[in-house]
N, C-alpha and C positions, 0 to 999 in steps of 0.2 A: 557413391556419395551423392546425395541430392544437392540441388542448387543452393538452398539455404545453408546447408552444412558447409559447402565450399566457400560461400561468402564469409561465414563466421570464421572458418579456418584461415582465410586470407587476412582477415582483420586481426585475428589472434597473432599471426606471424608478424604483422605490421607493428602492432603495439608492443610485442615482445622485443622486437628489434629496437623500437623507439626507447623503451625502458632501459635496454642495455646501453644504448648510446648516451643517454642522460647520465647513467651511472658512471660511465667512463669519463664523461665531462666533469662530473662532480669530483672525481678522484684528482683530476688535473687542477681544478679550482682549489681543492684542499691543500695541495702542495704550494700553490701560489699564495694562499693565505699564510702559510708557514713562512714563506720567503719574505713577504712584506711585513709580517709581524716582527720577524727577526731584523729586517731593515730598519723598522721604526726604533728599535733598541740600539742597533749597532751604528747607524749613520752618525748620530751625534758624537760618538767616540772618535770616529775618523775625520769628521768634518770640522769639529770644534776648533782644532789647532789652526785651521786655515780661515774659517769665517763663522762667526756666531750665527749670522743671518742664514747662510746656507745650511748650517747644522739644524736650525729650527725648521726651516722650510722643508728640508729633506725628510726630517722625522715626521712633520705634519702631513706631507704628501703620502708617505708610506702608510700612515694611520688612516687617511681618507681612503686610499685604495683598499686597505685591509677591510674596512667596514663596508665599502662598496661590494667587495667580493662576498662578504657575509650576506648582504641583501640579495645579491645575484644567486648565491647558493640556496637561499630560502625559496626563491622563485623556481629554481630548477628542481628542488626537492618536491615542490607542489606539482610541477609538471610530471615528475617521475611517478608520483602517487596516482595522478590522473591516468597516466599510461598503464600503470599496473592495474588500476581498476577496470580500464577498458579491456585489457588483456583477459582479466578474470570474467568480465561480463560475456565476452565472446566464447571463452572456454565453457562457461556454464550453459550457454545456448547450444553448443555442440552436444553437450551431455543431455540437455533437455530433449533435443530432437531425436536422441536415441531411445527416449522413453523413460529416462530417469529424472524424477523431479524432487527427490528427497533432499537435494541441496538447497531448496528454496523454503522460505518461511511458509508453514502450513496453516497459519491463522487459527490454531487450536484454541486460542483464548476467546475466539468469537463463537465457539460451539454453544448452541442454545437449543436444548431439546424441546422447548415449548414453542419454538418458531413454527410458522405454518408449513414450511417445507425444507428448511436448511439441512436438518439432520438426515432426512430420508434421501435427499438428493446429493449427499456427500459434498456439501459446499465447503466445509472446513474440516481440518484435521489431516492426518497422514494420508497421502494419496488422494487429496481432495481437488475440487475445481479451483479453489483459491490458490492452492499450492501450484497448480498448473499455470494459472494466469499471472499471479502476483510477481511484479518486477519493480515494486515501489522501493524508493530509497529514503523514505521518511515515514515517521509514525502517522503523520496526517494522511499520507497517501494510502497506507494499508488500511487505515480506519475508513477512509472514504470508499475504497474498493469493496470492503466488506459490507458497508452500508448499501452500496449500489447493488450487490448481489442479493441482499436481503430485502430490498425495497419491493413490496408486494403490490404497489399501486402506481407504477410508472405511467407518465403521460405520453401519448403518441408523439407530440411535437418534441418533447425532450429526447425520446429515443431516436427520432430522425436526425436531430441536431448532433447527437453523440455519434451516430453512424457516420455522418459527414466528417466529423472531427477525427474519428478513429481511422477512417480511410486516408485522410491527409497525413496524420501522424505515422501511419504504417509505412509510408513512403519516405519518411525522414529518418532513416536508419542512423546516420551519423549524429544528427542532432539529438535523437532520443538517447543514444548510448552516452553521449557527452553529458547530457542532463543527469543521467543515472550515476555516471562517474563522479560528477560534482557532488551529488547527494551523498555518495559513499565516503567522501572525505572526512565526514564526522558522523559517528554512529550515535544516534540519539538514545536517551534513556527516558523512561516514562515520566520521571520527576522533572526532566527538562521541559517536556511538553506541557505538563500540568501547570508549571510555573508561568510559562509563556501565555497559556490560555487565560490566566488570571489577570495579566497585565491590562487587557482591553477593558476590563470591568472595574478597575480600581484607579481612582484619581489620587495623586500624591501632591501634597502641598506643605512640605516641611518648612521651606524657606520662602519668606514673603517680604515685600517691602523694597522700595528703591534704595533706601539707605544701606540695607544689607548688601545689595548688589554693588553699590559704589565702593563700600569697604572692601569687597572681594577683589576689586581692581586696584584701589589706591594703596591699601596696606602692603600687598606684595611688592608694588612699585617702590614704596618707601623703604621696605626692608632690603631690597636689592641695592637701592641707592646707599643705604647705610652700610651694607657690606663692602661696597667699593670705597666708600669714605673711610671705613675702618682699615682696609688694605692699604690705602694711600696715606693713612696716618692722620686724617682730619678729625676723627672721633675715636673715643675709647671703645674697648671691647664691651664694657658695661652698657654703653649707650646703644650699640648694635644689638645686644641681647634683649633690650627693652622691646624692640620691634619683633624679635623672635618670640618673646614671651606673649606678646599681644596676639600673635598667630596661634600659639598653643592654647591661649585662653579661648579664642573663638572656636577652635577645633574641639576643645574639651566641652564647651557649652552645647555643642551640637553632636557630640560623639554618639549618644544613644540613638538619635535620629539617623545618623550615618550608618550605624550597625544594621538597623532595620532596613534601610534603603539598600545596603549591599546584599543582605540576605535575599531581598526580593529580586535584584537585578544582576548581582555580581556573578562572575565566572560563566558568562554566557557568550563570550567573544567568539569561540569556535562555532557554536551553533548559529549565531547571527551571521557570521561570515558565510556559512553554508547557505542560508536562505538568501543572503544578498547575492551570492553567485547564481543561485537558481532563478531569482527574479531577473537578474541581468541577462541570463541565458534566454529567458522567455521574451524579454523586451527587445533584444537584438535580432530575434528571428522574424521572418516574414510568414504570415499565415493567411489562408484564403477562406477557410470555413467560417461560418457565422459564429459558432460557439467559441472557437479559439480566438477569433478577433475580438469578441466581446470580453473574454477573460483577459486578454492582453491589454485592452483599453481600461479595464477596471484596475489593473496593476499600475497603469500610467496616469490614472486620474489624480489630480491634485499633487503632481510631482511623481517622478518615477519611484516605484516602491524600492528598487534596488539602491537608489541614491539615498533615500531616507533611511532605509535599514542600514546602509553603510555608515551614515552619520551616527546612528545609535550604536553600532558596533565599535566605532572609534571612541565614542565617549566611554562606553563600558570598558573597553580595552585600556583607556587611560586610567580609569579607576582601579582596574586590576593591577596595573603596573606599580602602583604605590603600596601593594600589599607585602612587598619585601620590607622587612623591618628597617634596614639601613636606608634604602631608597625612599621609603615612605617618610622617614624622619626628616631627610633633607628636603624633599618636595613640600611637605606640609609645614616645615619651619620657615621656608623662604617664599613659597608661592601659594599657600592655602590651597594646595592641589586638589584634595578630595572635595572640599566645599565648592570650589570653582566648577569642577566637573559634575558634582551632584546637582547644582543649579541648572546646568545645561541639560542633564539627563531628565530632570523633572519638567523643564520647559518642553523638551522633545516629547516626553510621554503624554503630557496633558494636551498637547496639540494634535498628536497623531494616534493616540491609543485606540480610538474608535476604528481606525483603519486596520489595525493589526489583525483582528479576527477575520475580516474580509480577505486580507492578503494571505493569511495562513490557510484559510479554507480553500482558497484558489490553488495553493500549492498541493493540497490534498486532491483536488479535482484533477490537476495535471498528472499527478502520480497514477491515479486510477485510469485515466485515459491512455497514458503511455503504456501501462500494463496491458490493457485491452488491445492496443495497436500492435504491441509486440506479439501478442497471441494471434492477431490477424496476419501479421507478416509471416509468422512461422507456419501458417496453414493457408497457403495461397489457393488451395482447391476448395476451401469453405466458401459459402455464399452469405451475403447479407440478406436477412429475411425482409419480406414486404410486410409492413405493419398495416393491418386491416381494421376497419371499424366494425365489421360485422362477421366475417368468416372466422370461426373459432381457430381452426388449425388445418392446414393442408401442406404436406411435406412429401418430397420425393428424395429417395436415397438418404434417408435419415439414419445417422449413426451416433454412437456415444463418443464424445471427444476424449475421454480417458482411455479409449481403446485405439490402438494404432490403425491408420487407414488401411494398411496392408492386411490386417487380421480381422477388421470389423466387418460384419455382415450387415448391410444396410437394408432398410425397409421403407415402403411407402405407407403413409397413414393420413387419414383425414377425419375430421369431425366438423360438419358444416354448421349445424345450428345449435344455439344454446338450448339446453333442456334435453340433450341427447347423451346417452351413456353407451360406451363401448365395453362389452364384457369379453375378457381375454382368458381363454383356458389353455392348458398345456401341461405336459408332464413335468416332473422335477428336472431342473437344470436345462429346460428347453429354451429359456430366454425371456420368460414373462417379466420378472422383476427388473432385469437389465433394460428391457424395452420401456417399461414405465419410467425408469430414471432417464433413459435416452430422450424421451419426449419432454420431461420436466426440465432437465438440465439445458437442453437447447432453447427452450422457451425462456429460461432465466437469463442465459447469456445473450439471447436475442433482445431481451428487454433492456439489457445494459447498453445496447448499441453495438455489440460485437457480432462477428460472423458466426454462423452455425454450421455444424457438420451435416450438410444436406446439399443436394444439387439445387433444390428449390425449396423455399419455405415461406408460407404466409400464415400469419396468426394475429389474433386480437390480444392486446396486452391486458387481459383480465387477471384478477388475483388468483393465486394458486394455493391449494391446500392439499396436503398429502397425509396418508397414514400407512406407513410401510414398516417402520421399525419401532413400534411401541415397546417400552421396557417396563418391567416392574420396579418397585422402589422399596427396599427394606427400610430405608431411613423414614419414609413417609408411611410405612406399613401398608403399601399398596400391592395387591396382586397384579399379575399381568392383565387379567381380564378386566379388573377395575380401571387400570391405567388406560386400556383400550377404550372402554366406555367413556371415560373422561375426554379422550381425544375425539371420539365420534360426536360427543355432545358439543365440543368446541367447534367442530365442523358445522353442525346445525346452527350454532350461534352466528358463525360467519355468514351462513346462507341467509339468515334472518336480517343481518346487518347489510349484506351486499348480495343482491340476487345474481350478480355476475361473478361466478366462481368456477374455476377449472379444478376438478377434483381428481386425485390419483390415489386409489386405494388398492392395497395388496392383501388379499385374504381377510375379508371382514370377519370379525369375531373368531379368530383362530384360537382364542383362549378358552373356548367352551366345547361341549360335545357336538357331534356331527349334526344331530337333529336340530338342536337349538341354533347351531351355527347357520344351517340352511334357512330355517324359518326367520331368524333374526336378520340374515343378510337380505333375504327377499324383501322384508318389510322396510329395511333401511334404504335399499335401492328405490323402492316405491316412494319413500319419503323424500329422497333427493329429487326424484323426477317431479314430484309435486311442488317442490320449492325452486325448480328451475335450474338445478345444477347441471353442469356438463362435464364430461371427463371419462375416466377409464377405471375399470374394476378388474383386477386379476384374481382368478380363483381356481381351485381344484374341484369345486362342487359343480359338476356338469349340470345338475338340475337347476342351478341358478341361471344357466343360459336359457332355460325354458321361458324366462321372462320376455324373450324376444317375441314369442307368440302372443303374449298379452299386450305388449307395446311395440308392434311391428314398425311403427314410424319413428320410434324414439330410442329403441335399443337394438344394437347390432352385435353379432357374435363374430369374433375372430380368434385364431388359435395358433400355437406353435406346436407342430407335430414332431415326433421322433420316430425313427425306424428301428424296430426291435428284430434282431436276428437271434439265432440260437446262442451264440457266444458273445455277442456285442450289440451295442446300440449306437445309432448315429444321430446327430442333431443338425438340422439345416439352419436353425435360427431365423427362418423366414416366416413372416406373418402371412397367414392365409385366412380366407373367409370360412366361417362355420365353427363347429365345436370339435375339439380334439377327440380322437378315437383311441388314443393310446395313453396308458399310465405306466410308470416304470419303477415305482418304489420297491415293490417286491423283487423285481428283477435285479435292481442294484444291491439290495440287501443280500440276495443269494450270491451274487458275484463277489461281494466283499466278505463273504463267509459269516455274516451276521446271523443269518438263518439258513437252515438247510433247504436245498432244492427239493421240490415235491417228488421228483423222480428218485431222490436218494433217501427219502424218509421210509423207514422200515415199519410195517404194520404189524 
């Protein structure tokens, strides 16, 4: 068991015990609630013969304790849910360290086959980079993480600031896990997020005028005074009901506006409470990195975000509480409850709505950074790359993060200058495609600010473009070859737009015959060189490697070799200089019985 697994196991045991203790406590509190509820009913019966005062006080005391126990139970239930979430978080990390990531969200809704590199590098979907990294507990966080992975033009300063932030957060294990546990107290739905996103762009002004606000205070006060006067016999029931009818009239006159307001803001108490807790967690923690401190300051600008969101949550909670028919009838008959809190809601919204987008965007940023810092914590042997202004790529001990460190064969690789192309040859299954993805994936994660699977790595954050998994389309009536041509055309367009481009190609023009394929591939590589592209091309066409003789200073050949024996073949998965000397397709087909061995063919 490695160190990280031991730490997660200890935390799992801790929170499991904590959850069990809270459960036992809640059982005791439940019995106490029964006792005091019973006491509130029974005490008057036994004490009334001796003293009316003691009877009333005893019953009221039991009622107060009963409701205090309810409030205490609610707090303990929340703590139990947090402990359960923390237990699950650590259990999932233990599973993840064993190489199983299926339990995490795979971000399949972010799959975009038209993206410059996302599909070819397995960024989204089952068994993807997103699934490996993602530990967000909000829709905003997962959206921000996906955007970070897909950003093809990151700035050097932004990368360096994120590196600093991720390093700091990776050391705050307890805080990170508590943040995630809070976020998991409420599971968001897409419609929740869409509705909140519209709040910042819409101003609401249903209720206006000082007279209206005065009436909201004076009329309920007069109604309550009339109620007490009626109870004491000073006025008749009919007079009291005049005040009630006045409140009903005001409510009816604004009912349509209230329905629209409630549709826009109602039933969001749990979601707002979640964000209030997340904001508070950020505000109460101490950070040192420049990026995290700036994010914290943005949340505390013009008042702490968690306090302001807390006020909004309480107002909406008050509106929600009147939606019970009986309770709503009483509150709106005596206190103009809905109209009073609607005015408070609109006042809050129009004052702070422009801050909402900034606050929620920041929560997304924190979620993405926490995911990357968890990824960094789980891989202490990984290194943070040096971000260069000129050197394209230089790496030692480079491996693919989706392959376990124990099984992964690592390689050194470098491309110094822009305008250089590395042609990689090798037999089937020798490791060409995996290595192309290894380079691309580590560059993507490094550009996000995360550590890479390498002993050392230095690279320039230039845009990436890949062509490895082109597919045909029956819907668009496209053949595979035409789809590939479109992809290559898009690559040339990118080069025209941006001369700085890191290109990763796997078998150019595989959809046509071998002669056309070779000739077309040669011309396309020449075209890329002329446009200043830099990158890697994997191929089975050994003659394509002859371009090194034509461009000795700009094209280099490397390969993955295999060893063929009479009954077996072996793969080293090590990148070496030169052109491969071995192909294995026929050998594999013979061994699998697809074709007959030449020695067995009868003439």
